Backbone as JSON, one array per atom type, in Angstrom:
{
  "sequence": "XXXXXXXXXXXXXXXXXXXXXXXXXXXXXXXXXXXXXXXXXXXXXXXXXXXXXXXXXXXXXXXXXXXXXXXXXXXXXXXXXXXXXXXXXXXXXXXXXXXXXXXXXXXXXXXXXXXXXX",
  "N": [[1.13, -0.93, -0.06], [0.65, 2.11, -0.54], [1.67, 5.39, 0.38], [-0.05, 7.19, 0.12], [-2.24, 5.78, -0.3], [-2.51, 4.6, 1.9], [-2.4, 7.24, 3.85], [-4.99, 8.14, 2.74], [-6.82, 6.28, 3.51], [-6.69, 6.52, 5.7], [-7.55, 9.27, 6.84], [-10.04, 9.13, 5.97], [-10.92, 7.08, 8.02], [-10.44, 8.7, 9.94], [-12.24, 10.89, 10.19], [-14.41, 9.36, 9.98], [-14.88, 8.33, 12.43], [-15.08, 10.9, 13.78], [-17.68, 11.57, 13.37], [-19.13, 9.45, 14.68], [-18.63, 9.84, 16.96], [-19.78, 12.3, 17.01], [-22.35, 11.72, 16.67], [-23.3, 10.02, 18.71], [-24.43, 10.96, 21.15], [-26.47, 12.1, 20.15], [-27.79, 9.92, 19.75], [-28.16, 8.8, 22.16], [-30.03, 10.5, 23.04], [-31.94, 10.21, 21.43], [-32.87, 7.37, 21.24], [-33.52, 7.55, 24.37], [-35.79, 8.83, 24.35], [-37.34, 7.38, 23.28], [-38.14, 5.02, 24.14], [-38.49, 6.17, 26.86], [-37.73, 6.07, 28.95], [-35.05, 4.88, 30.95], [-33.2, 2.37, 29.31], [-32.85, -1.13, 28.63], [-32.15, -2.77, 31.01], [-30.07, -1.15, 32.15], [-30.5, -0.19, 34.67], [-30.3, -2.29, 36.2], [-27.38, -3.24, 36.0], [-26.85, -0.93, 36.78], [-27.27, -0.94, 39.63], [-26.52, -3.29, 40.53], [-23.23, -2.99, 39.93], [-23.59, -1.16, 42.25], [-23.73, -2.5, 44.17], [-21.57, -4.07, 44.1], [-19.74, -2.57, 44.92], [-18.68, -0.48, 44.38], [-17.76, 3.23, 43.1], [-20.78, 5.58, 42.62], [-20.34, 7.28, 40.31], [-18.76, 6.09, 38.99], [-20.33, 3.94, 38.36], [-22.6, 4.81, 36.78], [-21.35, 5.89, 34.7], [-20.36, 3.42, 33.55], [-21.97, 0.93, 32.52], [-23.67, 2.99, 31.26], [-21.22, 3.63, 28.89], [-21.14, 0.15, 28.01], [-23.74, 0.28, 27.17], [-24.11, 2.29, 24.84], [-21.37, 2.2, 23.35], [-21.52, -0.26, 21.42], [-23.44, 0.65, 19.23], [-22.25, 3.2, 18.87], [-19.73, 2.12, 17.29], [-20.85, 1.19, 15.4], [-22.13, 3.18, 13.64], [-19.85, 4.52, 13.13], [-18.28, 2.67, 11.65], [-20.58, 2.19, 9.73], [-20.43, 4.97, 8.77], [-17.57, 5.0, 7.54], [-17.39, 3.14, 5.5], [-19.58, 4.06, 3.84], [-18.12, 6.29, 3.52], [-15.65, 5.53, 1.6], [-16.79, 4.4, -0.23], [-17.4, 6.7, -1.52], [-15.86, 8.52, -1.71], [-13.39, 6.84, -3.48], [-10.15, 5.98, -3.82], [-6.91, 6.68, -5.46], [-6.44, 4.75, -8.08], [-5.0, 1.82, -8.48], [-1.34, 2.18, -9.49], [0.29, -0.07, -12.24], [3.32, -0.41, -12.24], [7.09, -0.86, -13.77], [9.28, -3.39, -12.24], [12.24, -2.77, -12.43], [12.82, -0.18, -13.41], [10.83, 1.61, -12.85], [8.36, 2.69, -14.91], [5.69, 3.5, -15.75], [2.97, 1.19, -16.32], [1.14, 0.83, -18.46], [-2.02, -0.24, -21.4], [0.02, -1.86, -22.73], [1.87, -3.53, -25.14], [2.87, -6.0, -25.89], [4.39, -8.48, -23.48], [6.46, -6.79, -21.78], [8.65, -4.36, -20.08], [8.24, -0.97, -22.08], [10.19, 0.89, -21.44], [13.06, -0.3, -20.43], [12.75, -3.16, -21.17], [12.32, -4.98, -19.53], [11.22, -8.48, -18.69], [7.83, -8.78, -17.85]],
  "CA": [[-0.11, 0.07, 0.16], [1.53, 3.24, -0.56], [1.44, 6.0, 1.51], [-1.03, 8.29, -0.15], [-3.62, 5.42, -0.49], [-2.38, 5.13, 3.8], [-3.45, 8.69, 4.07], [-6.21, 8.41, 2.0], [-7.4, 5.28, 4.45], [-6.66, 7.09, 7.51], [-8.41, 10.5, 7.0], [-11.46, 8.63, 6.38], [-11.18, 6.36, 9.09], [-10.57, 9.89, 11.16], [-13.92, 11.58, 9.27], [-15.65, 8.25, 10.3], [-14.69, 8.44, 13.94], [-15.59, 12.03, 14.48], [-19.01, 11.74, 12.88], [-19.77, 8.43, 15.21], [-18.38, 10.72, 17.93], [-20.92, 13.39, 17.22], [-23.57, 11.73, 16.5], [-23.28, 9.13, 19.46], [-25.32, 11.8, 22.15], [-27.62, 12.3, 19.46], [-28.41, 8.46, 19.47], [-28.59, 8.88, 23.61], [-31.23, 11.85, 22.86], [-33.16, 9.52, 20.62], [-33.18, 6.27, 22.34], [-34.23, 7.42, 25.42], [-36.97, 9.41, 24.11], [-38.15, 6.18, 22.14], [-38.37, 4.04, 25.07], [-39.65, 6.93, 27.31], [-37.06, 5.32, 30.29], [-33.06, 3.72, 30.64], [-32.49, 1.71, 28.14], [-33.42, -2.47, 29.18], [-30.72, -3.5, 31.83], [-29.19, -0.22, 32.84], [-31.04, 0.0, 36.15], [-30.15, -3.82, 36.88], [-26.69, -3.04, 36.04], [-25.95, 0.27, 37.82], [-27.59, -1.72, 41.11], [-25.14, -4.91, 40.8], [-22.08, -2.01, 40.19], [-23.58, -0.38, 43.2], [-23.5, -3.54, 45.49], [-20.09, -3.98, 44.24], [-18.49, -1.18, 45.97], [-18.21, 0.74, 43.07], [-18.27, 4.67, 43.3], [-21.79, 5.85, 41.97], [-20.0, 7.86, 39.16], [-18.24, 5.06, 37.64], [-21.46, 2.84, 38.29], [-23.12, 5.28, 36.01], [-20.77, 5.45, 33.34], [-19.74, 2.08, 33.08], [-23.79, 1.16, 32.06], [-23.42, 3.82, 29.6], [-20.58, 2.92, 28.08], [-21.49, -0.04, 27.56], [-25.18, 0.55, 26.17], [-23.54, 3.13, 23.66], [-20.26, 1.87, 22.29], [-21.73, -0.84, 20.18], [-23.84, 1.46, 18.2], [-21.23, 3.97, 18.33], [-18.91, 1.71, 16.29], [-21.89, 0.88, 14.44], [-21.8, 4.27, 13.38], [-18.03, 4.78, 13.07], [-18.3, 1.57, 10.81], [-21.24, 2.64, 8.7], [-19.56, 6.1, 7.82], [-16.39, 4.23, 6.94], [-17.88, 2.13, 4.37], [-19.74, 5.08, 3.19], [-16.87, 7.44, 2.79], [-15.19, 4.69, 0.91], [-17.87, 3.73, -1.52], [-18.23, 7.51, -1.82], [-14.46, 8.79, -2.19], [-12.17, 6.38, -3.75], [-8.85, 6.3, -3.47], [-5.96, 6.73, -6.7], [-6.7, 3.49, -8.81], [-3.37, 1.21, -8.44], [-0.9, 1.6, -10.94], [1.05, -1.28, -12.39], [4.8, -0.15, -12.55], [8.1, -1.79, -14.05], [9.76, -3.05, -11.06], [13.39, -1.84, -12.67], [12.72, 1.86, -13.9], [9.4, 2.0, -11.91], [8.14, 3.37, -15.72], [4.48, 2.7, -15.77], [2.75, -0.03, -17.46], [-0.38, 0.54, -19.33], [-1.8, -0.35, -22.63], [1.25, -2.79, -23.48], [1.72, -4.53, -26.93], [3.37, -7.21, -25.39], [4.45, -8.37, -22.2], [7.57, -6.29, -21.5], [8.4, -2.76, -20.32], [8.62, -0.14, -23.3], [11.67, 1.82, -21.33], [14.01, -1.01, -20.19], [12.68, -3.92, -21.46], [12.16, -6.08, -18.4], [9.61, -9.23, -18.95], [6.53, -8.36, -16.9]],
  "C": [[0.93, 1.17, 0.29], [1.06, 4.36, 0.08], [0.85, 7.06, 1.26], [-2.11, 7.48, -0.39], [-3.65, 5.18, 1.15], [-2.97, 6.11, 4.11], [-4.52, 8.37, 3.72], [-7.11, 7.51, 3.14], [-7.64, 6.28, 6.0], [-7.3, 8.53, 8.0], [-9.45, 10.23, 6.83], [-11.83, 7.83, 7.3], [-11.38, 7.61, 10.39], [-11.81, 10.79, 10.99], [-14.74, 10.44, 10.21], [-16.19, 8.19, 11.7], [-15.35, 9.55, 14.52], [-17.09, 12.15, 14.34], [-19.33, 10.66, 13.77], [-19.86, 9.38, 16.57], [-19.24, 11.71, 18.23], [-21.88, 13.11, 17.71], [-24.26, 10.51, 17.35], [-24.44, 9.75, 20.66], [-26.59, 11.6, 21.24], [-28.2, 10.49, 19.4], [-28.68, 7.9, 20.76], [-29.97, 9.32, 23.39], [-32.58, 10.57, 22.41], [-33.99, 8.36, 21.4], [-33.76, 6.32, 23.94], [-35.4, 7.7, 25.63], [-38.17, 8.3, 23.88], [-38.62, 5.06, 23.2], [-38.85, 4.69, 26.03], [-38.71, 6.47, 28.84], [-35.28, 4.91, 29.71], [-33.06, 2.97, 29.96], [-32.78, -0.39, 28.82], [-31.84, -2.5, 30.22], [-29.83, -2.16, 32.25], [-29.57, -0.25, 34.73], [-30.31, -1.45, 36.8], [-28.81, -3.88, 36.57], [-25.76, -2.23, 36.84], [-26.4, -0.53, 39.68], [-26.8, -2.58, 41.46], [-23.87, -4.09, 40.42], [-22.21, -1.6, 41.65], [-23.07, -1.41, 44.66], [-22.12, -3.97, 45.48], [-19.28, -3.27, 45.34], [-18.15, -0.16, 45.05], [-18.86, 2.02, 43.1], [-19.4, 4.91, 42.6], [-21.43, 6.66, 40.69], [-19.51, 7.0, 38.12], [-19.89, 4.01, 37.38], [-22.32, 3.55, 37.34], [-22.39, 5.06, 34.95], [-20.3, 4.14, 33.04], [-21.05, 1.64, 31.93], [-23.43, 1.69, 30.89], [-22.84, 3.84, 28.55], [-20.81, 1.75, 27.32], [-23.03, -0.45, 26.58], [-24.94, 0.91, 24.9], [-22.3, 2.74, 23.15], [-20.58, 1.36, 21.42], [-22.42, -0.09, 19.01], [-23.01, 2.42, 17.89], [-20.55, 3.65, 17.25], [-19.63, 1.57, 15.59], [-21.94, 2.35, 13.44], [-20.6, 5.11, 12.22], [-18.33, 3.89, 11.53], [-19.11, 1.7, 9.22], [-20.85, 3.86, 7.73], [-18.43, 5.9, 7.27], [-16.58, 4.08, 5.88], [-18.69, 3.33, 3.46], [-18.88, 6.31, 2.23], [-16.0, 6.53, 1.62], [-15.36, 4.87, -0.19], [-17.66, 5.43, -1.99], [-16.95, 8.31, -2.18], [-13.17, 7.68, -2.36], [-10.94, 7.07, -3.82], [-8.29, 6.52, -5.41], [-6.72, 5.12, -7.04], [-5.25, 3.05, -8.57], [-2.93, 1.39, -10.11], [0.17, 0.68, -11.22], [2.58, -0.17, -12.93], [6.33, -1.14, -12.91], [8.49, -2.0, -12.58], [11.59, -2.76, -10.98], [13.57, -0.77, -12.77], [11.49, 2.08, -13.53], [8.67, 2.72, -13.06], [6.51, 2.79, -15.32], [3.9, 2.03, -16.55], [1.07, 0.27, -17.37], [-0.22, 0.66, -20.84], [-0.48, -0.88, -23.35], [0.78, -3.75, -24.65], [1.94, -5.85, -26.59], [4.23, -6.82, -24.17], [5.97, -8.1, -21.66], [7.72, -4.92, -21.31], [9.16, -1.94, -21.61], [9.85, 0.37, -22.85], [12.66, 1.13, -21.23], [13.81, -2.03, -20.67], [12.68, -5.39, -20.84], [11.03, -6.81, -18.66], [8.56, -8.77, -17.32], [5.83, -9.89, -16.42]]
}
């Protein structure tokens, strides 16, 4: 993979991650409004963590992280797939191993520059 292709993939991944992080709070609000209360299992997990002796702030953060990490990762993955389809990188170019000449539309299986067999 060329450096340019790697950078292209990294930028698409960064944009997808930012979209997932930005959309995650909206996901929480929409899901809580649809359910009308906390997500299923949230209260039970919160009580269990408090019973184990975890501080209350961690007992609140851990269930939220567990419940929303999956959907956030799904948003990131979907965004990455869409970005890769909408903004494809440059097509791969075949080059000669010896002189690095671009090999396109050849009439024979040899490099036109140096004569290297392909």
